[in-house]
N, C-alpha and C positions, 0 to 999 in steps of 0.2 A: 284735531281730537276727532275721536268719533264721537256721536251722539249718542247718549245712553237712551234706549228705545225702550223702554216698560214690557215688559211680556202681558199678554193678551190675558185676559183670565179665563180660566176653565169651568168659572161658577156658571152653574144651570139655572136659565132664566125664565124659558117657560119649556113644553110639553106637548108633543104630539101624538097623536095616535093614529095612522093613516093607514087604514085596512090592515091592521095586522105587523105593521112596519112603524116603530118608535121613535121620536126623533126628539132628540134632548139639546137644545140649544146653547150656546153660551159665546162669547164673546170671541174663545179661540175658535168657536167652530160649531162642527153638528157631529153630535153622540147619534147613530143609530144604530140599534137592538131590534134583531127580527128573532121572535121566538117561531120552532118549527119544532114541527111532530120530532118523537125519536130521542129525544133529550138534545136534541140540537140547537143552539144559540149562535147567533152571527152577531159579531160585534164589530161595528165600525166607526171609523173617524175620519171626517174632510173639514179641511179649512175652509171649503168651499160650499155653494149653496147644494150643489148635486154629488151623485155618485157616479162617478163614470163605469157603465157597463162593462169597459175593457178589466176590470178587475174582477178575479174570481171567475172571467167567461166562461167555463165549463161548468159550472157548480151552481148558475142562477136557477138554472130549472130544478131544482130541489129544495125551493122554498114552499113549504107545505106548513099553513096556517096551524095552531093548535090554543086550544082553549086558555086562558090567563086573565089574571084579573088585576089590573093594574091600580096601586095605591099607593100613597105617601104620607110622610110625617113630615115635621119641622127640620129633618136632615136628612131627609131622603126616599126616593121613590123604589117600589117593589112591584115586582115584576112577579106573582107566583102563576103557578102551573101544577100539574101533578108531577112533573118530573122533577121539582125544586125552585128556589125562589132566586131571582136576581135583583141585586140591592144597588140603588145608582147614589154616589153620595152628591147632595145638590151644590156642596160648597167646589169639590174639585171634579164629578164626573168619575171616579174613582169608581168600578166595574167590582163586585165580589158577588159568588156565585156559593149557593147552599144548595144540599141535597132534600127531598123530599122531607126528611126525619130532621131537618135544620142546622145539618153538620156543615159547617164552612168547608167546602174544598179548597176555594183559592180566591184569592183576592189581588189587586191591581194594588199597586202603593197607592195609598192615602193621599200622599201630596203630588203635584207632579205627575201622575201617571204614565202621562204619552207625551211625544214629543215627534213633530213630521219638520223636515229639511225642506225646503223647494230646492232642485235641484234642475239643470238643465242636461237634458237628452239633445247626442248629436248622432250626424249618420258620416261614417266615414267617405270622402266625396273623389278623394284621387291624390295624387302625390306620394304613392305608398313607396314605403322604405321595407323592402320583404327581403326577410333572411332564412335560408332552407338550412332543416336542420334534421341530423340524422337519428333517428329515435330508434327504439325498439317496435315502435309502429311504424317504421317505414321513415321516408323522407317528408318531410312536413314545413310548409312555409309558415314563416311568425310574420307578421304586421309591425315592425318597430313602430316606425312612424308614419301619419297620415293627416291630409287635411281632411278638416269636418266641418259638418253645417249645423247651425241647430235646427231639431225635427220637433221640438216640444220641448215638454218638462215633466216632471212625476214628484216623487217625496220620499227621501230617507226617514223611515218611522223607526219609532222606538217606543217598545212598550213593556214597561216597567212591573214586575208579580213579587208576591210573596209566598214565600213554601213554608211550610211545615219544616222542623230541624228534622225529623226522624224520616221525612217522605224519600221516595225514592221516584227519578224522574230516566223513562230511556226513550230510545227511538232517536229522530232527528236522521236515520237514513245510517249507511255502513262507514264505521272507520276502518283505517287500516293499520291501530296500532293497536288493538283490544280493550277501546272504549268503553265503558259501561255504564253506571252512574253518573247521569252529567251534575249530578249535584257539585257545587264549587269549581266547574269547571269553565273553561273556553272554548265552544265547538264552532269553528268554519262551515258554514252551509256552500260549498262550492263541489263542483264535480271532479274527478280525477281517475286516473288510469286504477285505482284502487278505492277509492270512493265513492260512494252512493249518495248522496245527500237528499232527504224527504223531509220537507217543512212540516213535519206532524213527530209527536209528542205525546207521551203517557203517563199517568201516576199512578203510585202504589193507592192513592185514593179514589183511583177508579175513575177517572176523568181523563180527557186528552185535550191538546189543545191543535189546531188544525190553521196556518198560513196562507191565505188565499196567493201569495205573491208566485212568480216566477222567478223575482231575480234572486241574486245572492242573499245570504242571509248569515245572520251570527246568534247564537245564545251565549250568553257570558254571566254566572255568578260567582262574586266575591264582595264578602266585607260585610254581608247578609242581603245584597243586591243582587237582584237578576232579573237581565230583560230580555226580549226578543228584538232581532231588529234586523227589518229590510233595506235593501240598499235602494232600490228604484220600484215605486207601487203608485197608484192613482191616488191612495188615501190607506189609512191605516185598517189591517182587516184579517179579524180572525174567526176562527171556529168553536164555540164550546161545546165541548161532547161530555153530557152526563154519561153513567152508566152505573147498572147494580152491580157490575163486573168488568175486567177489561176486555171480554168477549163482546159485552154492547158497546165498548168503546169501539173498537175495530168494526163490529157492522155499522156504526153511525159513520166512521171515516169512510166506508164504501157506499154509504149511500150516497154521501157527498161526491166523491170521487169518480164513483162509479165501479160497479161488481165485476169479481176477477171471471174472467176468459176460462172456459174448462181444458185443458190441455187434452190432446189424444193419448187416446191408452200407452201407443209406444211410447211416450216420451217419459213415462214412469217407469220403464226397461232401462236397463243399462246404457250408457252412452258411450262408446270409446272414440277417444279424441287425443291428437298430437299435434306435434308442429315439427314437420307435417307429413301428410301421405304424397308420396312424388307425381304418383301417377295412377290411372284406373286399373291397370292391370296391381300394383300394390292394394287398393283398396281392395280391391274382388280377390287377391291372395289371401289377404286380413281375413274377410269375410268368410272365405271358404277354411282358412285354419281355426277360427272360431268352432264353427261348425262341426268341423274332424272332431277338436278334443270334447264338444259337445259342453260347452261354457256360453251360457245366456248373455245374449247382447240386440238389441233393439236400434240400434240407431250407428252408423259410421260418420265421422265428422270430416270437410276438408278444409282445413285451414288455409288463408294467402297463398296468393302467387296460383290461384286459378286459370286465371289470365297469360298470357304472353310476357315472356321476360318485356321487360320496358313500361308496361301499360299497368302501373298496380289501378287496382281497384276497376278497372274494366269490365263488364258483365258478360264477358264472354269465357269460353274454355278454351284453353290452348290445345291446338287439333294434334300437337306432336304426343303431349301426354294426354291427354285424354281424347283419342280420336273418336268416341263414339259413348259420351256420355247417356244418353237414354236408352242404351242397351246396357251399359254399365248398371242406371238405378232396376231396370227393368231385372236383372240376373240379381240385385241387392232384395229385393223385395219377393222374388222367389223363394228366397231362402228366408225370410221374415223380417229384414232388417233394413233402414230406413237409412235417408241420405239427408244430412246436413250441410250446408257450405257457408263460408265466410264470404259476407260481402260490406261493404268499406263505403262510407260518407263521401270519402274524396278519390278525388279519379285523375291520375297524372295530367297535367298539361301537354295535351297533342294529341290524347287519346279521342275518340269519338264520343264517348259518355261526357266527358268533360267540356269537349267543344259543344256541345247539344247545351249542356247547362249555360255554357258563356254565354253562346248564343240569343238565350233566352232572357238574358239579363240574373240567372238565377242561381251563382256563386257567391258567396258570403268574400266583401271585398278583399282584392292579393291571396286569397287560398285559393284551393282545389277541392273546399268543401260545397256542397250542393246547400241552400235555403230549405230548409225542411221546414220551417215555417209558414212559407207560403205554399196552400193546397195546389197551384201548380207544380212546384218542386216535387212536391210528393206524388202527384202523379207521373211526370216524366220519369220519376227512381226506379214507380213502378213497369212505366213501358218500356226500359230499357231490361228491367227483370225478366220481363213478359216474354220480350223478344227471344232470347237465349238460355236463358238459365230455369225458368218454370217449367217451357214445354218436357226438357230433360227429364222430369221427373224427380226435382227436389220437394224433400219432405216439411223442410226446415231452416229457417236463416238464422245466421248466427252471426247479428249485427256489431260487429267489433267496433271499437274506437268510436263510439255514440256518444261520447261527450259534449261537443267533440273536438277538443283541445288539451292538451294534457302539458300545460308548460314548465309542470314540475320536472318532466322526464329530459328537459336539454341540461341538467347539471348533474356534475360529475358528486358532489356534495348532496345533502338532502336537506332541501332550504326549512327554515320553522312552520309549522303550521299556517301562522301570519303572514310569511313570506308568500307561501303557495297560494293562499287567499286571494291576497293584494297583485301576484302576477296573474291569476286566472282573472281577475276583475280586468284588470288594465285589457289583456289578450282579448277579451271576450267583447270589451268596450269598442275594440279596434274593429272588428267584423261583426256582429249581429247584435240586435237590438238589444238595448242594456236592460229593459227591463226584463227582459225572457232569458236572461245569460244561464240560466239552471235548468233549463225544460228542454232542450233540442230534443233530447233523448228520447222524450215523449214525444213528439211530434213528429220525428224518426219512424219510431213506431207505430203509430195512426198511419202513416201513409201506407207503410206493409199491412195493417189489420185492414183497413178500406177498400182498399186495391185487391186483395187478394179474396175478402170475404164477396166482391161483386165478380170474380173471375172463377171463383170454386163456392159452393156451397157444402160440398162432403169431405172438404180437408180441411181439418183445425189450423189456423195459423197456430204455429211457434217459431217465437223469436227469442233465440238467447242474444242477450243486449248487455251490453260494459256500462250504461248508464240508465236511469229513469228518472221519474218523479212520481207525484202525488198524481195518480191516473193512470199510468203506464199500465197498471194491470187490468184494463179493460183490454186491452189488445193483444193478449196472448203472449207475454213475456215473463221472460224467465232471467231475470237479474243474476250478474258472476262475478264474483270479487277482484277480478283482474290479473295481472300477472304478478301474483307474489311468489316470495322464495321460501326455499326449502330450510325447515326449521323447526322443531320441537314448539320455540317459542310462536310462532307462525301457527303451528297447528293450534295449540290454545288461543290464538288471537282470531283464527277463524272460527272456533265456536260460538265467541260472542257475536263476533260481525253477522250471522247468521241470524242469530235470537236480537240483535237490533235490529235487520232490516225486518224481521216479524213483528217487533214492536212500533214500528215504522208505517205497519198497515200493508205491507208488502207482502203476498203468498210464496211467490216462488223465486229459490234464490239456491244457488248453487256455487262451487270453484272449482278452480284446476285440484284436484286430487294429487298428491303428492308435490304440490307446488309447482308455477312454471319454472322458476328458474330452478334448477337443482344446483348447478356450479354457481362460482363467484367470477364476478365481472368488474371492468372498471366504474361505471357508476354505480350511484348509493343503492339503486332499486336493483340490482343484478346482484343477489346476496344472498344467494343458496350456500349453504353450510358443506355440500357435499363433493369436493373439489374430483374424486374419482367418481363419479356417479355412481352406479348401480352398486353399494358395498354391501357388508351387510347390516352394518349401522342403518343407508339408506332403507335396505328392506325393509327393515322394524318400523323405522317412520312411515313408508309408504302405506305395509297392512295396516297400521293403525290410523292413518289417513283415510285412505278406503273404507275403511268398518264406520267409521264416522258418515263418509260420503253416502254411504248406503243406508240413510237415516235421514236424508234429505228429501224434500219436494223432488228435485230433479238429481238424478246419481249419475255423476258424467267424472271420467279422468282427460286430464287432458296436461302436457306440458312441455318445454326442449329439454335440451341438454341430454335425454336419453331416449330409451324407446320407452311406451307407456302399455303396449297388450300384456296380459298375465305370463306370457311364458319369459316374455323379457325378466323376470324375477325368478326364474326356476323351471324347474319341468316336473312332470305325474313325481308325485311323491315326494319332491321338496317341501320343507314346510312353509314356506313364502308360499309359493304357487297353490298348496292347499287350500292355505287359509284368504289366497285372494278366488277362489272358486267356489268357497263355501259362502262366502260373504257374498257373491252374486247371485246364487242358490238361492240363498234367506232373503233378499231385498224380491225374486220370483215368486216365492210361495209366499210371503204377506202380499200380493196383489192386489188381492180381493177387496183386501183389509186398506191400501193406499190408493188405491182407485176410489173406493169409498170415502177417502176422507177427501180426494180431489171434488168430488161433487159436494160434500160438504162446505168447501171454502167457496164454491163456484154460486151452489144454490143458497145457501145461507150464511154466507159471509163468514166463515171460520176461518180457523187460524189452522193452517198443517204443522209447522212447529212451531214451541212460543217458550219463554223463558216461564221458570215454574212460579213465576208472580203471577201469573194470569189464572191457577189453577189452586194456588195455595198462599195466595196473599194477606191469609192469617195467621198465619205458620212464619214467625220471626225468623225463623235460620232459614226456609225454604226460600222465601223472597231476595237474599241477598245473594242466592245462589246461579252463578254463570256458567258451571261447566256441566251442568246437568239440564236436561228439557225434555217438554212432554212431544211427542211426535204422534197426532193426531188425539183421540182422547183418551185411550188406554194406556200409550206404550210410553215409558220414562225410560230416555235413554242417556248412557253415562258413557260418553269416549272416556278411552284411554287417550291422554294425553303428555304423556312423559314416557320414556324408556321404563316400563314397568310391569311385572306381570299381577299387580295387586295395587288395589283402589282403594281409598275412604268414598264411599256412599251414603248420603243422607238419605232416608227416605222417609219424603213428609208427612206429618202427623194428618190426623182425622181419615184414616182408612190404611187396611191391610194390602200388602206389597206381594206378588207372586215372582219369585225369578222365573223369566221366560223359558228358560231353557230346563229346570228340573222341578219346576213347581213346586217347590218350597218357601213355604208361606211365611212371611216376617210383620212384625206389628210396625208402624205407623210412628215419627214422631223419635229415629232412633240412628245412630252411625252405626256403620258396620265397614268392617275389612274384607273386602270381594276380591276374590282369586278370577283373573283373567290371563288365561293363557293366550298365547297370539292371534290363537283363530278364533276369539269370542271375545264382545264388546259388551259390555255390561247393559240388561235390558230387565225392566221390572213392568210389571203391569197391575196398574191397580187392582180391588178386588170390583167385582160386581161388571168386571169387562168381558166382551164377545170377540174374539179376534178370528175372522173368516180369513181361511187361508187356501190355496191349491197345491197340489201336486206341481213341483215349477216342473217347468220345460224350458226351451232353448230362448224362446222370443216370447211376445204377450200372445200375439196370435195364436200359438200354437197351446196354448190355454184354454181355451175360449168354451172348450167342451168339456174343461177336466171337472170333476164334482167341488164343490165346496165343502170342506171341511170345518168345523166351527169346534174352537176352543172356549172354554167356560172359566173364568175364574172366580169363583163364588164368594162368598161372604157377606153380602146384600143385593137388593135387587137390580137388574141392571137391564141394557137395551144396545143393539146395535141396528144400522140402516145398512144394510148391504146394496150398494148401487151397482147398477149393469143398463149401458148400452150399446150402440153399435161401435162403440171406441174411437169413432170420428168422427166428422160431419156436425152441421148444427142442427139435427132432428133434436137435443135435450134441451133447448131455447122453445120449442114449441111442445113439450113433454113428452115426448118419445122415449121414455125412460121407464126402468122397473126399480123399484124399491122392493126388497125382502125384508121385514123387521122381523128381528130375533127377540126376545124377552125371555129374561130367566127371573125367575120366581125364586127365592131363596127358603121361603116358607115352607112350599111344596117341594123344594131342588127340583127344577123342572124347568124344560127348556120349551118354548113354545116358538112359531111361526105366524107373520102374517104377511100377505102379498100388498102390494097398492100399485 
């Protein structure tokens, strides 16, 4: 029989203050608490005497001390600052957090608040059994078995927390099935084609929790017990973020993980994509058709197979179909249209790119995926881009399949959430560092960012990517929700998905407007509900989806099975065609507002879109709503997510609301039934708002000289900061931009301006 070994005690025996780093010692290990400026507290626990610098390696530079007072009673230690108070139980080491008013925000479980389980880390070294699987992302290699050797150790960590009964928790990334309030749920934190996990959550009590992990993680709450668990860390580690509101919490997230980069002006315009443009001629013909029909577009996108047949992922153009890509992009640029193309982390065996990585020992074992965790791998990847693609005038990158594994797509029947997690865990452990199994997409993006920045200071990095991690926002990334399927339910789920990503601190997100899959296939994920393609019923869905997409940070159409250009849905005079054109035109009309919100995100760590909980957290009804949201500081968007021309809308209390189209004024705190014909997405503007607009043109470039027209929505004092710069390049980092501030004085009914 096994001998019973008594658990080590968490009772604190002594405390040390080492220049702002507070250490609390127990038989079980060391609890470390680091109070930082801006309402940030780092809480760590290690069974060892030292705290490995590998944990949260990107975050150590953000330690800034704050004045605090350390006190103790017979039962507790108290760390008090202007932000609030941290209480540590002497008996168990359980940590609690109170705000500056003494209100309890969060507490760890009072008994056995945390556990660490030592695990062995392994490295795959040989004797591989590899299976090739045909997926929607092409042919992928899956390591089934491998010989491994020990390469170190880490800890599986678990931290228990207690939440208030009526508390709302949002975040942890983007799910695929309309996940919303995380209370009493199980969330499996891994990457997937339709899943982007981010280890950050926010609370309706105005705080956040950020795990410093790069490993897989879980959140679970049941039977009034909740925990956050990581699979492989060097010690238990999280940041607690105080805030007067959720905007403060997101700002703190960005202070720790990095400020979001500013996208170029054109990236906020309409982006046209499909699966796929076959040739240089088709791309140019499409551009000419947009201009002929006088429909706005700022970017055309080339999906996979830019390369010659049989050379998946090779970073060259097929000369037969793209005889002169540089000439193609030059012609696009003349029309004010930019060019984005898809690039992949996997390259077929036998291609020159694959061979270069293989010779350098920088492919993951048994796969064709390059190792983005190594700087040498990232540099080779960019060198290959720089050789043939970047000189051709490519303006933006579409980093597809950046998880970089999607084992869930190898099944006919959809696996359960737990099965997906376990399979990803197993497959990731076979090919990459297990302690970094969730963060590949971030390092893939880092390589594009750091190398393009060295190459060209005048062109901002644009990276549309299917996977990300805390910190990805630093690298010019736009997340998108993967290969979704067409149905009204999926559209409803997408609204929640975008808001969950925003609640996870990530500002830039988009989706395949109209869904990637329109028809139904054999596999579980190919589940579109429109077998006949572009029917009257699908057209209704597409228009409503496009209207929603127009009020996202990035406005993009994409998908397979059918054509996606506006004229695929009708011609001039057709109600669907006209609704699509009207929606695109409205996006361009609002461009001064949208670009200024982009600056707010970059310069002031703002939120582009967000749940109503952010702005109206004290409104007991608004805080639960998941099908309305704020777009910038002023506009509430109410997407139509059912086949109907009327919907119920709740107008949050504490402000008056104006119908964007008619300027009819409504009192807040009420439900209304709102008529919304096919060409109209319900939009409401808060009182005191100032909305700058311009006469729309066919691209953002052609709007530069148009006069700004301002609409005021009276009722209270208000202001708006109009941001203008060159539209591209990184001069904004040196202050090369202009701010024009507008002020509305309600008492005087007067609008004034100020330049800075």
